[in-house]
C-alpha positions as CSV (number, residue, x, y, z in Angstrom):
1,M,2.0,39.9,25.3
2,V,-1.2,38.8,27.0
3,V,-2.2,35.1,26.9
4,D,-5.8,34.2,27.3
5,Y,-5.6,30.9,29.1
6,S,-9.4,30.3,28.8
7,V,-9.0,29.9,25.0
8,I,-6.0,27.5,25.4
9,L,-7.9,25.5,28.0
10,G,-11.0,25.4,25.7
11,L,-8.9,24.2,22.8
12,A,-7.2,21.5,24.9
13,A,-10.7,20.3,26.1
14,V,-11.9,20.1,22.6
15,V,-8.8,18.0,21.5
16,I,-9.1,15.7,24.5
17,L,-12.9,15.2,24.0
18,G,-12.3,14.5,20.3
19,G,-9.7,11.9,21.1
20,L,-11.9,10.2,23.7
21,M,-14.8,10.2,21.2
22,F,-12.6,8.6,18.6
23,L,-11.4,5.9,21.0
24,F,-15.0,5.2,22.1
25,I,-16.3,5.0,18.6
26,S,-13.5,2.8,17.3
27,K,-13.7,0.4,20.2
28,F,-17.4,-0.4,19.5
29,T,-17.4,-0.3,15.7
30,V,-14.2,-2.0,14.7
31,K,-14.1,-5.7,15.0
32,K,-11.0,-7.1,16.6
33,C,-8.9,-8.8,13.9
34,R,-6.0,-10.9,14.6
35,T,-3.3,-10.2,12.1
36,H,-1.3,-13.3,13.0
37,L,-3.0,-16.6,13.3
38,N,-1.3,-19.5,15.2
39,V,0.1,-21.2,12.1
40,E,1.4,-24.2,14.0
41,E,-2.0,-24.8,15.6
42,Y,-3.7,-24.6,12.2
43,R,-1.2,-26.9,10.6
44,V,-1.6,-29.6,13.3
45,K,-5.4,-29.4,13.2
46,F,-5.5,-29.5,9.4
47,L,-3.1,-32.4,9.3
48,A,-5.4,-34.2,11.7
49,A,-8.4,-33.6,9.4
50,E,-6.3,-34.9,6.4
51,N,-5.2,-37.9,8.4
52,Q,-8.8,-38.7,9.3
53,L,-9.5,-39.4,5.6
54,R,-8.9,-43.1,5.0
55,R,-9.8,-44.8,1.8
56,D,-11.1,-47.9,3.6
57,D,-13.4,-46.0,6.0
58,Q,-16.5,-44.4,4.4
59,A,-17.4,-42.5,7.6
60,S,-14.0,-40.8,7.6
61,Y,-14.8,-39.0,4.3
62,S,-17.6,-36.9,5.9
63,L,-15.8,-36.4,9.2
64,S,-12.7,-35.0,7.6
65,V,-14.7,-32.6,5.4
66,L,-16.7,-31.4,8.5
67,N,-13.5,-30.8,10.5
68,A,-11.7,-29.0,7.7
69,D,-14.7,-26.7,7.1
70,K,-14.8,-25.8,10.8
71,L,-11.1,-24.9,10.7
72,V,-11.6,-22.6,7.8
73,D,-14.6,-21.0,9.5
74,Q,-12.5,-20.5,12.6
75,A,-9.7,-18.8,10.6
76,L,-12.2,-16.5,8.9
77,R,-13.7,-15.6,12.3
78,E,-10.3,-14.9,13.8
79,R,-9.3,-12.8,10.8
80,G,-12.4,-10.7,11.4
81,F,-14.3,-11.4,8.2
82,P,-17.8,-10.0,8.4
83,G,-20.8,-12.3,8.6
84,D,-22.5,-14.6,11.0
85,T,-22.2,-17.8,8.9
86,M,-19.3,-19.1,6.8
87,G,-21.4,-18.5,3.7
88,E,-21.9,-14.9,4.6
89,K,-18.1,-14.5,5.3
90,L,-17.3,-16.0,1.9
91,K,-19.8,-13.7,0.1
92,N,-18.2,-10.7,1.8
93,S,-14.7,-11.6,0.8
94,P,-14.5,-13.5,-2.6
95,K,-11.3,-11.7,-3.7
96,K,-9.3,-13.0,-0.7
97,F,-9.3,-16.5,-2.2
98,G,-7.4,-17.9,-5.2
99,D,-10.1,-20.6,-5.8
100,I,-13.4,-19.2,-4.4
101,N,-15.4,-21.7,-6.5
102,G,-13.5,-24.7,-5.1
103,L,-14.0,-23.3,-1.6
104,W,-17.7,-22.8,-2.2
105,N,-18.1,-26.4,-3.5
106,A,-16.2,-27.7,-0.5
107,H,-18.5,-25.8,1.8
108,K,-21.6,-26.9,0.0
109,L,-20.5,-30.5,0.4
110,R,-20.1,-29.8,4.1
111,N,-23.7,-28.4,4.2
112,R,-25.0,-31.5,2.4
113,I,-23.3,-33.7,5.0
114,A,-24.6,-31.6,7.9
115,H,-28.1,-31.1,6.8
116,E,-29.2,-33.9,4.5
117,T,-29.8,-37.5,5.5
118,N,-28.1,-40.5,3.8
119,V,-25.5,-38.3,2.0
120,V,-22.9,-40.5,0.3
121,V,-19.5,-38.8,0.0
122,G,-16.9,-40.3,-2.3
123,Y,-13.3,-40.6,-1.4
124,D,-12.2,-38.4,-4.4
125,E,-14.9,-35.8,-3.6
126,A,-13.6,-35.6,0.0
127,R,-10.0,-35.3,-1.1
128,Y,-11.0,-32.4,-3.5
129,A,-12.8,-30.7,-0.7
130,L,-9.8,-31.0,1.6
131,A,-7.6,-29.6,-1.1
132,S,-9.9,-26.6,-1.4
133,F,-10.0,-26.0,2.3
134,K,-6.2,-26.3,2.5
135,K,-5.8,-23.7,-0.3
136,A,-8.2,-21.4,1.6
137,L,-6.2,-21.7,4.8
138,K,-3.0,-20.9,2.9
139,D,-4.8,-17.8,1.4
140,L,-5.7,-16.7,4.9
141,G,-2.2,-17.2,6.2
142,A,-3.3,-19.9,8.6
143,I,-1.0,-22.6,7.2
């Protein structure tokens, strides 16, 4: 039996080149997605945002909403959700959340606080937003 080594070497080269091309393409097209978030870190940070909210301190209402929103945005980014802004990430993944409308309302409140002047946030409004952010973090497996 005669074995043509040039055919075998040619096939081996094709397989190796194909594997290298696959690795190269996947490295530059697939976003790195952390499957496991640091749950303890997220719990501590969210608890800090919740504890910032004090009924007797009007400024704490806005601050707690801003910090909770940042935390959800960080979790979305670490999970690899597509989009440059939190709004884009939410649009690209509505089925991931049990209460997408509550999360949108909480994020819209954050946008009002960040972009409008003289925004007055009520205590109950801030508590509702925090509850929505907490639910989102649970949905993401962050807390």
